[in-house]
Structure formats: structure tokens, C-alpha cells
Backbone as JSON Lines, residues from 0, in Angstrom:
{"i":0,"aa":"X","n":[20.24,-4.99,-19.09],"ca":[20.52,-5.04,-17.92],"c":[19.66,-6.45,-16.5]}
{"i":1,"aa":"X","n":[20.52,-6.84,-16.1],"ca":[19.72,-8.46,-16.92],"c":[18.52,-8.61,-14.62]}
{"i":2,"aa":"X","n":[18.14,-9.16,-15.38],"ca":[17.24,-9.07,-13.64],"c":[17.51,-9.3,-12.89]}
{"i":3,"aa":"X","n":[16.61,-9.25,-11.27],"ca":[17.72,-9.26,-10.13],"c":[17.18,-11.13,-9.93]}
{"i":4,"aa":"X","n":[17.61,-12.58,-9.77],"ca":[16.81,-13.73,-9.37],"c":[15.97,-13.42,-8.42]}
{"i":5,"aa":"X","n":[14.68,-13.94,-8.72],"ca":[12.72,-14.32,-8.5],"c":[13.24,-15.21,-7.01]}
{"i":6,"aa":"X","n":[14.59,-15.99,-6.88],"ca":[14.63,-17.14,-5.89],"c":[15.44,-16.18,-4.57]}
{"i":7,"aa":"X","n":[15.9,-15.17,-5.28],"ca":[16.63,-14.73,-4.05],"c":[15.81,-15.02,-2.31]}
{"i":8,"aa":"X","n":[15.0,-14.37,-2.04],"ca":[14.68,-13.95,-0.64],"c":[13.13,-14.12,-0.9]}
{"i":9,"aa":"X","n":[12.2,-13.7,0.19],"ca":[10.63,-13.51,0.34],"c":[10.21,-12.7,-0.08]}
{"i":10,"aa":"X","n":[11.14,-11.12,0.25],"ca":[10.76,-10.35,-1.61],"c":[10.32,-9.58,-2.4]}
{"i":11,"aa":"X","n":[11.32,-10.8,-2.98],"ca":[11.03,-11.51,-4.54],"c":[11.41,-12.07,-4.33]}
{"i":12,"aa":"X","n":[10.22,-13.08,-4.1],"ca":[9.27,-14.38,-4.21],"c":[7.93,-14.06,-4.51]}
{"i":13,"aa":"X","n":[7.18,-12.91,-3.46],"ca":[5.67,-12.82,-3.34],"c":[5.64,-11.78,-4.32]}
{"i":14,"aa":"X","n":[6.58,-11.32,-4.72],"ca":[6.45,-9.91,-5.37],"c":[5.74,-10.21,-7.35]}
{"i":15,"aa":"X","n":[6.19,-11.7,-7.25],"ca":[5.13,-11.99,-7.99],"c":[3.52,-12.75,-7.68]}
{"i":16,"aa":"X","n":[2.35,-12.23,-7.9],"ca":[0.86,-11.58,-7.86],"c":[0.75,-13.02,-7.99]}
{"i":17,"aa":"X","n":[0.61,-14.2,-8.53],"ca":[0.44,-15.45,-8.66],"c":[1.41,-16.37,-7.32]}
{"i":18,"aa":"X","n":[2.28,-16.32,-7.08],"ca":[2.79,-16.82,-5.93],"c":[1.79,-16.07,-4.47]}
{"i":19,"aa":"X","n":[1.95,-14.96,-4.41],"ca":[0.51,-14.61,-3.34],"c":[-0.31,-15.07,-3.33]}
{"i":20,"aa":"X","n":[-1.26,-15.55,-4.21],"ca":[-2.19,-16.67,-4.17],"c":[-1.86,-17.87,-4.17]}
{"i":21,"aa":"X","n":[-1.03,-18.23,-4.55],"ca":[-1.14,-19.49,-3.77],"c":[-0.47,-19.8,-2.08]}
{"i":22,"aa":"X","n":[0.4,-18.72,-1.8],"ca":[0.28,-18.44,-0.6],"c":[-1.29,-18.0,0.13]}
{"i":23,"aa":"X","n":[-1.74,-17.33,-0.56],"ca":[-2.88,-17.44,0.56],"c":[-4.12,-18.4,0.31]}
{"i":24,"aa":"X","n":[-4.25,-19.72,-0.58],"ca":[-4.77,-20.62,-0.88],"c":[-3.97,-21.82,0.27]}
{"i":25,"aa":"X","n":[-2.64,-21.47,0.46],"ca":[-2.62,-22.96,1.05],"c":[-2.25,-22.34,2.67]}
{"i":26,"aa":"X","n":[-3.09,-21.07,3.18],"ca":[-3.39,-20.72,3.79],"c":[-4.55,-21.82,4.84]}
{"i":27,"aa":"X","n":[-5.29,-22.11,4.04],"ca":[-6.32,-23.34,4.56],"c":[-6.07,-24.37,4.85]}
{"i":28,"aa":"X","n":[-4.57,-24.68,4.56],"ca":[-3.83,-26.25,4.68],"c":[-3.35,-26.71,3.38]}
{"i":29,"aa":"X","n":[-2.29,-27.92,3.76],"ca":[-2.0,-28.73,2.82],"c":[-2.57,-29.04,1.42]}
{"i":30,"aa":"X","n":[-2.49,-28.32,0.31],"ca":[-2.86,-29.35,-0.83],"c":[-2.49,-29.47,-2.1]}
{"i":31,"aa":"X","n":[-2.71,-30.31,-2.67],"ca":[-1.31,-30.64,-4.01],"c":[-1.36,-29.46,-5.16]}
{"i":32,"aa":"X","n":[-0.57,-30.14,-6.09],"ca":[-0.23,-28.64,-6.88],"c":[-1.48,-29.04,-8.09]}
{"i":33,"aa":"X","n":[-2.13,-29.92,-8.03],"ca":[-3.23,-30.22,-9.14],"c":[-4.28,-29.37,-8.66]}
{"i":34,"aa":"X","n":[-4.88,-29.79,-7.23],"ca":[-5.44,-28.51,-6.6],"c":[-5.12,-27.32,-7.38]}
{"i":35,"aa":"X","n":[-3.84,-26.95,-6.68],"ca":[-3.69,-25.64,-6.74],"c":[-3.65,-24.64,-8.29]}
{"i":36,"aa":"X","n":[-3.4,-25.96,-8.93],"ca":[-3.26,-25.01,-10.28],"c":[-5.04,-25.02,-10.87]}
{"i":37,"aa":"X","n":[-5.52,-25.95,-10.27],"ca":[-6.83,-26.1,-10.84],"c":[-7.74,-24.97,-10.67]}
{"i":38,"aa":"X","n":[-7.06,-24.32,-9.17],"ca":[-8.03,-22.97,-8.71],"c":[-7.44,-21.78,-9.24]}
{"i":39,"aa":"X","n":[-5.75,-22.21,-9.41],"ca":[-5.19,-20.44,-9.73],"c":[-5.69,-20.58,-11.95]}
{"i":40,"aa":"X","n":[-6.01,-21.65,-12.04],"ca":[-6.39,-21.5,-13.87],"c":[-5.33,-21.88,-14.5]}
{"i":41,"aa":"X","n":[-3.89,-22.08,-13.4],"ca":[-2.95,-22.33,-14.15],"c":[-2.45,-24.44,-14.44]}
{"i":42,"aa":"X","n":[-1.13,-24.34,-15.84],"ca":[-1.24,-25.46,-15.9],"c":[-0.83,-26.17,-14.24]}
{"i":43,"aa":"X","n":[-0.01,-27.1,-14.56],"ca":[1.46,-27.56,-13.13],"c":[1.95,-27.44,-13.15]}
{"i":44,"aa":"X","n":[2.47,-27.05,-14.38],"ca":[3.98,-27.49,-15.29],"c":[3.66,-25.89,-14.37]}
{"i":45,"aa":"X","n":[3.03,-25.13,-14.28],"ca":[3.76,-23.08,-14.44],"c":[3.05,-23.24,-12.63]}
{"i":46,"aa":"X","n":[2.69,-23.93,-11.95],"ca":[2.06,-23.71,-10.38],"c":[3.79,-24.26,-9.84]}
{"i":47,"aa":"X","n":[3.85,-25.76,-10.79],"ca":[5.17,-26.27,-10.08],"c":[5.82,-25.31,-9.63]}
{"i":48,"aa":"X","n":[6.23,-24.48,-11.38],"ca":[7.65,-23.55,-11.32],"c":[7.33,-22.25,-9.89]}
{"i":49,"aa":"X","n":[6.23,-21.91,-9.65],"ca":[5.85,-21.55,-8.79],"c":[6.08,-21.84,-7.12]}
{"i":50,"aa":"X","n":[5.69,-23.38,-7.56],"ca":[5.77,-23.97,-5.83],"c":[7.46,-23.85,-5.76]}
{"i":51,"aa":"X","n":[8.05,-24.0,-6.47],"ca":[9.62,-24.76,-6.59],"c":[10.12,-22.96,-5.64]}
{"i":52,"aa":"X","n":[9.47,-21.92,-6.73],"ca":[10.44,-20.36,-5.59],"c":[10.29,-20.72,-4.37]}
{"i":53,"aa":"X","n":[8.61,-20.63,-4.22],"ca":[8.63,-20.71,-2.87],"c":[9.34,-21.46,-2.07]}
{"i":54,"aa":"X","n":[9.7,-22.28,-2.57],"ca":[9.97,-23.58,-1.72],"c":[10.88,-23.57,-1.41]}
{"i":55,"aa":"X","n":[11.6,-22.8,-1.73],"ca":[13.46,-22.68,-2.33],"c":[13.77,-21.47,-1.39]}
{"i":56,"aa":"X","n":[12.69,-20.21,-1.05],"ca":[12.87,-19.1,-0.14],"c":[12.46,-19.32,1.44]}
{"i":57,"aa":"X","n":[11.53,-20.88,1.42],"ca":[11.56,-21.31,2.91],"c":[10.38,-20.8,2.43]}
{"i":58,"aa":"X","n":[9.13,-20.18,2.04],"ca":[7.64,-20.17,1.97],"c":[6.98,-21.21,1.86]}
{"i":59,"aa":"X","n":[7.57,-22.02,1.34],"ca":[6.76,-23.22,1.4],"c":[7.52,-24.66,1.7]}
{"i":60,"aa":"X","n":[6.52,-26.13,1.72],"ca":[7.43,-27.19,2.35],"c":[6.51,-27.99,2.08]}
{"i":61,"aa":"X","n":[7.14,-29.62,1.39],"ca":[6.31,-30.33,0.25],"c":[6.66,-31.58,1.51]}
{"i":62,"aa":"X","n":[5.92,-32.59,1.21],"ca":[5.97,-33.74,1.89],"c":[5.35,-35.05,1.27]}
{"i":63,"aa":"X","n":[5.82,-35.86,1.29],"ca":[4.62,-36.71,0.53],"c":[3.97,-36.98,0.71]}
{"i":64,"aa":"X","n":[3.19,-38.01,0.84],"ca":[2.15,-38.83,0.45],"c":[1.41,-39.38,-0.29]}
{"i":65,"aa":"X","n":[1.51,-41.33,-0.53],"ca":[1.43,-42.09,-1.13],"c":[2.12,-41.17,-2.9]}
{"i":66,"aa":"X","n":[1.49,-41.18,-3.92],"ca":[1.71,-40.51,-5.39],"c":[1.54,-39.13,-4.86]}
{"i":67,"aa":"X","n":[1.06,-38.29,-3.86],"ca":[1.26,-37.07,-4.63],"c":[2.56,-36.39,-3.73]}
{"i":68,"aa":"X","n":[2.4,-35.4,-4.14],"ca":[3.56,-34.2,-2.47],"c":[1.97,-33.14,-2.61]}
{"i":69,"aa":"X","n":[2.59,-32.72,-0.99],"ca":[1.68,-32.59,-0.83],"c":[2.27,-31.29,-0.39]}
{"i":70,"aa":"X","n":[1.81,-29.63,-0.88],"ca":[2.18,-28.55,-0.56],"c":[1.91,-27.37,0.91]}
{"i":71,"aa":"X","n":[2.55,-27.08,1.47],"ca":[1.98,-26.44,2.84],"c":[2.32,-25.62,2.9]}
{"i":72,"aa":"X","n":[2.52,-24.23,3.48],"ca":[2.69,-22.88,3.99],"c":[3.38,-22.99,5.52]}
{"i":73,"aa":"X","n":[4.7,-23.02,4.95],"ca":[5.22,-22.29,5.86],"c":[5.79,-20.46,6.44]}
{"i":74,"aa":"X","n":[4.95,-20.16,7.15],"ca":[4.37,-18.33,7.43],"c":[5.73,-18.02,8.03]}
{"i":75,"aa":"X","n":[7.14,-19.05,8.76],"ca":[7.88,-18.81,9.6],"c":[8.97,-17.89,8.35]}
{"i":76,"aa":"X","n":[8.77,-17.96,6.55],"ca":[9.29,-17.7,5.97],"c":[8.7,-16.77,5.2]}
{"i":77,"aa":"X","n":[7.61,-15.6,6.44],"ca":[7.17,-14.84,5.86],"c":[7.59,-13.16,7.12]}
{"i":78,"aa":"X","n":[8.89,-14.19,8.09],"ca":[9.05,-13.91,8.97],"c":[9.1,-11.48,8.29]}
{"i":79,"aa":"X","n":[10.24,-12.13,7.59],"ca":[10.98,-10.52,7.01],"c":[9.68,-10.0,6.84]}
{"i":80,"aa":"X","n":[9.26,-10.33,6.49],"ca":[8.58,-9.32,4.94],"c":[7.69,-8.86,6.33]}
{"i":81,"aa":"X","n":[6.72,-9.23,7.69],"ca":[6.48,-9.23,8.66],"c":[6.8,-8.06,9.07]}
{"i":82,"aa":"X","n":[8.47,-8.72,9.56],"ca":[8.82,-7.14,9.93],"c":[9.58,-5.76,9.72]}
{"i":83,"aa":"X","n":[9.74,-6.4,8.21],"ca":[9.74,-4.66,7.11],"c":[8.98,-4.17,7.66]}
{"i":84,"aa":"X","n":[7.1,-4.88,7.05],"ca":[5.96,-3.84,7.49],"c":[5.75,-3.76,8.69]}
{"i":85,"aa":"X","n":[6.48,-4.7,9.5],"ca":[6.02,-3.48,11.25],"c":[6.61,-2.18,11.24]}
{"i":86,"aa":"X","n":[7.57,-2.17,10.82],"ca":[8.35,-0.3,11.19],"c":[7.78,0.24,9.56]}
{"i":87,"aa":"X","n":[6.07,0.24,10.0],"ca":[5.66,1.26,9.4],"c":[4.5,1.33,10.17]}
{"i":88,"aa":"X","n":[4.24,0.72,10.79],"ca":[3.57,1.04,12.43],"c":[3.29,2.61,12.78]}
{"i":89,"aa":"X","n":[4.27,2.77,12.95],"ca":[4.3,3.97,14.54],"c":[3.33,5.35,13.02]}
{"i":90,"aa":"X","n":[3.99,5.08,11.17],"ca":[3.25,5.88,10.31],"c":[2.01,5.4,10.2]}
{"i":91,"aa":"X","n":[1.43,4.72,10.89],"ca":[0.29,4.6,10.22],"c":[-0.68,4.85,11.18]}
{"i":92,"aa":"X","n":[-0.39,5.16,12.56],"ca":[-0.28,5.1,14.1],"c":[-1.18,6.74,13.91]}
{"i":93,"aa":"X","n":[0.2,7.37,13.24],"ca":[-0.46,9.08,13.18],"c":[-0.49,9.73,11.79]}
{"i":94,"aa":"X","n":[-1.11,8.57,11.05],"ca":[-1.99,9.33,9.97],"c":[-3.65,8.59,10.51]}
{"i":95,"aa":"X","n":[-4.06,7.55,10.54],"ca":[-5.36,7.43,11.94],"c":[-5.35,8.51,13.18]}
{"i":96,"aa":"X","n":[-4.79,8.26,13.18],"ca":[-4.29,9.34,14.65],"c":[-5.32,11.37,13.91]}
{"i":97,"aa":"X","n":[-4.2,11.1,12.68],"ca":[-4.54,12.77,12.57],"c":[-6.0,12.52,11.86]}
{"i":98,"aa":"X","n":[-6.71,11.61,11.22],"ca":[-7.49,11.16,10.32],"c":[-8.41,11.58,11.36]}
{"i":99,"aa":"X","n":[-8.44,10.51,12.94],"ca":[-9.83,11.03,13.63],"c":[-10.05,12.27,14.11]}
{"i":100,"aa":"X","n":[-8.39,12.93,13.95],"ca":[-8.67,14.14,14.78],"c":[-9.66,15.02,13.62]}
{"i":101,"aa":"X","n":[-9.11,14.96,12.71],"ca":[-9.81,15.92,10.83],"c":[-11.74,15.13,11.13]}
{"i":102,"aa":"X","n":[-11.6,14.29,10.86],"ca":[-12.74,13.92,11.67],"c":[-13.65,14.66,12.41]}
{"i":103,"aa":"X","n":[-13.33,14.08,13.9],"ca":[-14.18,14.56,15.13],"c":[-13.95,16.09,14.48]}
{"i":104,"aa":"X","n":[-13.24,16.81,14.64],"ca":[-12.93,18.3,13.6],"c":[-14.47,18.38,12.72]}
{"i":105,"aa":"X","n":[-14.17,17.68,11.99],"ca":[-15.38,17.64,10.96],"c":[-16.67,17.98,12.05]}
{"i":106,"aa":"X","n":[-16.73,16.74,12.83],"ca":[-17.64,16.77,13.05],"c":[-18.83,17.69,13.96]}
{"i":107,"aa":"X","n":[-17.91,18.24,14.84],"ca":[-18.05,19.38,15.69],"c":[-17.9,21.24,15.32]}
{"i":108,"aa":"X","n":[-17.5,21.31,13.37],"ca":[-17.9,22.31,12.65],"c":[-16.26,23.15,12.78]}
{"i":109,"aa":"X","n":[-15.54,22.69,12.99],"ca":[-14.02,22.89,13.34],"c":[-13.39,23.83,12.0]}
{"i":110,"aa":"X","n":[-12.91,22.55,11.4],"ca":[-12.27,22.25,10.35],"c":[-13.53,23.8,9.5]}
{"i":111,"aa":"X","n":[-12.88,23.93,9.1],"ca":[-12.34,25.48,8.07],"c":[-12.5,25.38,6.27]}
{"i":112,"aa":"X","n":[-12.82,24.94,5.07],"ca":[-12.89,24.25,4.02],"c":[-12.78,25.5,3.21]}
{"i":113,"aa":"X","n":[-11.8,25.9,2.36],"ca":[-10.88,26.82,1.43],"c":[-12.43,27.15,0.57]}
{"i":114,"aa":"X","n":[-12.6,28.34,0.47],"ca":[-13.59,28.46,-1.27],"c":[-12.51,28.77,-1.88]}
{"i":115,"aa":"X","n":[-13.24,28.56,-3.2],"ca":[-12.1,28.79,-4.19],"c":[-12.24,29.99,-4.8]}
């Protein structure tokens, strides 16, 4: 069975841990590929390959600056991921509410532990 293309969307692109690391590094501002490769402990061609994927799905943009190409995060590309994750917000609110209630009951001695 053939694997799905990793460049089809932001979800596939960020499934690769090193691409997520690149995005984290770019949060602080634009950087040339040489710096990214050094900080990631990767070769420049490996880093460039990941940057190409991130650029193709709109998570990274690039501009020329003299002899360098500077890469920057384009967080607008993360919008579909953010919206998808946001769909679980109600779940987490309910989970934390139940946890708060349990801790409150525990502090008041209301929870009955099961004995074996």
C-alpha cells in the first residue's frame, strides 16, 4: 500500500517531528537554512527538504536577502490544525471540570476509595 503524500496538507506535514521542530525554531523569527540545520543537527539538504514540504503546504514562506534565503513561519497555514484541535475544547473543559470536582471531593473526604 502506498503511503499518503506528506505534502498534501498541514496535518501531514507536521506529522513529521523534525518539521515541527523547524516550526518551533521559526517562531522566534526568520532564519537561513544553515542556522536551522545547525540547530537541528541535520544536514542542509535534509533541512531544505523539510522546508520545501512546509513551504508547499503554506506553513513557511521564504524570501531572498543577498545570498541567503530566509525562512519564516506562516502561522496562517496552521489554521486548519487549530480549528480541528479546537473541536475538542468542550471535551477538555468537561474533563477538567470532573477532575476539579474529584479533587474538591477528595479534599473534603467525600470520595470513597474501593478496598480490595
